[in-house]
ZABA-472982 format. One record per atom (N, C-alpha, C): x negated, y negated, z negated; residue in three letters. Coordinates in steps of 0.05 Angstrom, whole numbers, padded with zeros to 5 digits, always signed. Each point is the difference from the previous one (the first is absolute). Example, Ala and Ser with C-alpha at 12.3 -4.5 7.8 and 13.67 -1.06 7.14 Angstrom:
! ZABA-472982
-00264+00114-00156ALA
+00018-00024+00000ALA
-00018-00024+00000ALA
+00007-00021+00014SER
-00016-00024-00001SER
+00015-00022-00014SER
! end
This chain:
! ZABA-472982
-00017+00023+00000MET
+00017-00023+00000MET
-00018-00025+00000MET
+00006-00019+00017THR
-00016-00024+00003THR
+00006-00020-00023THR
-00017-00019-00005PRO
+00006-00020-00020PRO
+00025-00016+00007PRO
+00005-00005+00025GLU
+00025-00014+00008GLU
+00025+00016-00006GLU
-00002+00026+00005GLU
+00023+00017-00006GLU
+00004+00001-00030GLU
-00021+00001-00016LEU
+00003+00000-00029LEU
+00010-00026-00010LEU
-00007-00022+00013LYS
+00011-00026-00008LYS
+00030+00000+00004LYS
+00009+00010+00022ARG
+00029+00001+00005ARG
+00014+00019-00019ARG
-00013+00023-00005ARG
+00012+00020-00018ARG
+00002-00011-00029ARG
-00021-00014-00009THR
+00001-00010-00028THR
+00020-00023-00002THR
+00002-00016+00021LYS
+00020-00022+00000LYS
+00028+00012+00000LYS
+00005+00021+00016HIS
+00026+00013+00000HIS
+00006+00012-00028HIS
-00020+00011-00013PHE
+00003+00010-00027PHE
+00009-00023-00019PHE
-00013-00023+00002ALA
+00007-00023-00017ALA
+00029-00008+00005ALA
+00008-00001+00025LEU
+00028-00008+00007LEU
+00020+00021-00011LEU
-00007+00025+00002ARG
+00018+00021-00011ARG
+00002-00003-00031ARG
-00022-00007-00013ILE
+00001-00005-00029ILE
+00019-00023-00006ILE
-00003-00022+00015ILE
+00017-00023-00005ILE
+00030+00008+00003ILE
+00007+00014+00021HIS
+00028+00008+00004HIS
+00009+00020-00022HIS
-00017+00018-00009LEU
+00007+00018-00021LEU
+00006-00014-00026LEU
-00017-00020-00006ILE
+00004-00015-00025ILE
+00027-00014+00000ILE
+00009-00009+00023ASP
+00026-00013+00002ASP
+00023+00019-00006ASP
-00005+00026+00001THR
+00021+00020-00006THR
+00000+00009-00029THR
-00019-00008-00016LEU
-00001+00008-00028LEU
+00024-00011-00015LEU
+00008+00014-00021PRO
+00022-00011-00016PRO
-00008-00026-00014PRO
+00020-00016-00007HIS
-00006-00026-00013HIS
-00001+00003-00030HIS
-00021+00014-00009THR
-00004+00004-00029THR
-00027-00011-00007THR
-00005-00006-00025THR
-00026-00010-00009THR
-00022+00019+00008THR
+00004+00025-00006THR
-00021+00020+00006THR
-00006+00001+00030THR
+00020+00003+00016ALA
-00004+00002+00029ALA
-00013-00026+00011ALA
+00007-00023-00011ARG
-00012-00025+00009ARG
-00030+00000-00006ARG
-00008+00009-00024GLU
-00028+00000-00007GLU
-00016+00020+00016GLU
+00011+00024+00004ILE
-00013+00020+00017ILE
-00002-00010+00028ILE
+00021-00013+00010GLY
+00000-00012+00027GLY
-00022-00020+00003GLY
-00005-00017-00020LYS
-00021-00020+00001LYS
-00027+00013+00003LYS
-00005+00022-00015GLN
-00025+00014+00001GLN
-00004+00013+00027GLN
+00022+00013+00010LEU
-00002+00013+00026LEU
-00003-00021+00023LEU
+00013-00022-00002LEU
-00003-00021+00020LEU
-00029-00009+00001LEU
-00012-00004-00023ARG
-00028-00010-00001ARG
-00019+00021+00012ARG
+00002+00025-00009SER
-00018+00021+00010SER
+00006+00008+00029SER
+00025+00002+00007GLY
+00007+00008+00027GLY
-00008-00020+00022GLY
+00003-00025-00006THR
-00009-00020+00020THR
-00030-00004-00001THR
-00013+00005-00022SER
-00029-00002-00002SER
-00014+00020+00017SER
+00013+00022+00006VAL
-00013+00021+00017VAL
-00007-00013+00027VAL
+00020-00013+00012ALA
-00005-00013+00026ALA
-00019-00023-00001ALA
+00004-00017-00020ALA
-00017-00024-00003ALA
-00029+00008-00005ALA
-00005+00019-00017ASN
-00027+00008-00006ASN
-00013+00016+00023ASN
+00016+00014+00015TYR
-00011+00014+00024TYR
-00009-00020+00020TYR
+00016-00021+00005ARG
-00008-00021+00019ARG
-00026-00013-00009ARG
-00002-00004-00026SER
-00025-00012-00011SER
-00024+00019+00004SER
+00005+00026-00004ALA
-00022+00020+00004ALA
-00010-00001+00029ALA
+00019-00004+00018CYS
-00007+00000+00029CYS
-00018-00024+00006CYS
+00001-00021-00016ARG
-00017-00023+00004ARG
-00025+00000-00017ARG
-00006+00022-00013ALA
-00023+00002-00017ALA
-00026-00007+00016ALA
-00018-00014-00014ARG
-00025-00009+00013ARG
-00022+00021-00002ARG
+00004+00021-00016SER
-00020+00020-00003SER
+00013+00027-00008SER
-00015+00021+00003LYS
+00010+00026-00008LYS
+00007+00001-00030LYS
-00017-00010-00018PRO
+00008+00001-00028PRO
+00025-00016-00006PRO
+00003-00022+00014GLU
+00025-00016-00004GLU
+00024+00015+00010GLU
-00003+00014+00023PHE
+00022+00016+00011PHE
+00008+00022-00020PHE
-00021+00014-00011ILE
+00005+00022-00018ILE
+00015-00011-00025ILE
-00009-00023-00010ALA
+00014-00011-00024ALA
+00029-00007+00006ALA
+00004-00013+00023LYS
+00027-00009+00007LYS
+00018+00024+00006LYS
-00010+00020+00013ILE
+00017+00023+00006ILE
+00007+00015-00026ILE
-00018-00003-00020GLY
+00006+00011-00026GLY
+00025-00013-00012GLY
+00003-00026+00004LEU
+00024-00014-00009LEU
+00025+00010+00014LEU
-00003+00005+00026VAL
+00023+00011+00015VAL
+00009+00027-00012VAL
-00020+00017-00006ILE
+00006+00026-00011ILE
+00014-00003-00027ILE
-00010-00018-00017GLU
+00013-00004-00026GLU
+00029-00009+00003GLU
+00004-00019+00018GLU
+00027-00011+00004GLU
+00019+00020+00012GLU
-00009+00016+00019ALA
+00017+00021+00012ALA
+00007+00021-00021ALA
-00020+00008-00016ASP
+00006+00019-00021ASP
+00019-00011-00022ASP
-00004-00025-00007GLU
+00018-00013-00019GLU
+00029-00001+00012GLU
+00002-00006+00025SER
+00026+00000+00013SER
+00014+00028-00002SER
-00016+00020+00005ALA
+00011+00028-00002ALA
+00009+00005-00028ALA
-00014-00010-00020PHE
+00008+00003-00028PHE
+00027-00013-00005PHE
+00003-00025+00008TRP
+00025-00014-00005TRP
+00024+00013+00015TRP
-00006+00010+00023LEU
+00021+00015+00015LEU
+00008+00025-00014LEU
-00020+00014-00012GLU
+00006+00024-00017GLU
+00017-00008-00024GLU
-00006-00023-00012ILE
+00016-00009-00023ILE
+00029-00006+00008ILE
+00003-00012+00023ILE
+00027-00005+00011ILE
+00015+00026+00004ILE
-00014+00019+00011LEU
+00013+00026+00005LEU
+00006+00015-00026LEU
-00020+00002-00017GLU
+00004+00016-00025GLU
+00019-00015-00020GLU
+00000-00027+00002GLY
+00019-00015-00017GLY
+00028-00002+00012GLY
+00003+00012+00023LYS
+00026+00001+00014LYS
+00011-00028+00006LYS
-00018-00018+00007LEU
+00009-00027+00007LEU
+00011-00001+00028LEU
-00010+00017+00017LEU
+00010+00003+00028LEU
+00001+00030+00007LEU
+00015+00006+00020GLN
+00002+00028+00010GLN
-00026+00009+00013GLN
-00006+00025-00002HIS
-00024+00013+00011HIS
-00002-00007+00030HIS
+00022+00001+00014THR
+00000-00005+00029THR
-00008-00029+00007THR
+00004-00018-00018GLU
-00007-00028+00005GLU
-00030-00006-00005GLU
-00013+00017-00016VAL
-00027-00006-00010VAL
-00021+00019+00011VAL
+00007+00025+00004GLU
-00021+00021+00005GLU
-00018-00006+00024GLU
+00011-00009+00022SER
-00018-00003+00023SER
-00020-00023-00004SER
+00008-00021-00014ILE
-00019-00021-00006ILE
-00020+00008-00021ILE
+00008+00017-00019ARG
-00019+00011-00019ARG
-00021+00017+00014ARG
+00009+00016+00019GLN
-00019+00016+00016GLN
-00019-00017+00016GLN
+00011-00022+00011GLU
-00018-00019+00015GLU
-00021-00012-00019GLU
+00008-00007-00024ALA
-00020-00011-00019ALA
-00022+00020-00005ALA
+00007+00025-00004GLU
-00020+00021-00004GLU
-00017+00005+00024GLU
+00012-00001+00024GLU
-00015+00004+00024GLU
-00020-00024+00005GLU
+00009-00024-00005LEU
-00018-00023+00002LEU
-00023+00002-00020LEU
+00006+00010-00024THR
-00021+00004-00019THR
-00021+00019+00010THR
+00009+00022+00012ARG
-00019+00020+00011ARG
-00016-00011+00024ARG
+00014-00014+00018ILE
-00014-00011+00023ILE
-00021-00020-00009ILE
+00007-00018-00018MET
-00020-00020-00009MET
-00023+00013-00016MET
+00006+00021-00015SER
-00021+00014-00014SER
-00020+00013+00020SER
+00011+00011+00021LYS
-00018+00012+00021LYS
-00016-00021+00014LYS
+00013-00023+00005SER
-00015-00022+00012SER
-00023-00010-00017SER
+00005-00002-00026ARG
-00021-00008-00019ARG
-00023+00021+00000ARG
+00008+00025-00001ALA
-00020+00021+00000ALA
-00017+00000+00025ALA
+00012-00005+00023THR
-00014-00002+00025THR
-00019-00024+00000THR
+00009-00022-00010ALA
-00017-00024-00001ALA
-00024+00004-00018ALA
+00004+00015-00022ARG
-00022+00005-00019ARG
-00021+00018+00013ARG
+00009+00019+00018LYS
-00018+00019+00012LYS
-00017-00013+00022LYS
+00011-00019+00014LYS
-00014-00012+00023LYS
-00022-00019-00010LYS
-00024+00006+00008ASP
-00023-00017-00007ASP
-00019-00003+00022ASP
! end
């Protein structure tokens, strides 16, 4: 997958997160979880774009590490939404899987960058 394809994919992920948050129930708990998910879910795309503009390999590795953390955190909040029964499984599962897949992709990208010398 090219960097441009990943930019589109991470942006699409952020937009899906935004739309999902709008479907959460209007409770204090859901609102707080939604804020956390909004921050981490949109950070995946923003930090990936930043990683693509890295000036050096160490800077890329550090920035892609942030993408990994944010994607993994997003998966966590999506699991909380599922296990807390805030939304139906059918509404959340595919985006949770995407968060996990993005985490794996970015982890492999970091590992590849570390190997290249």
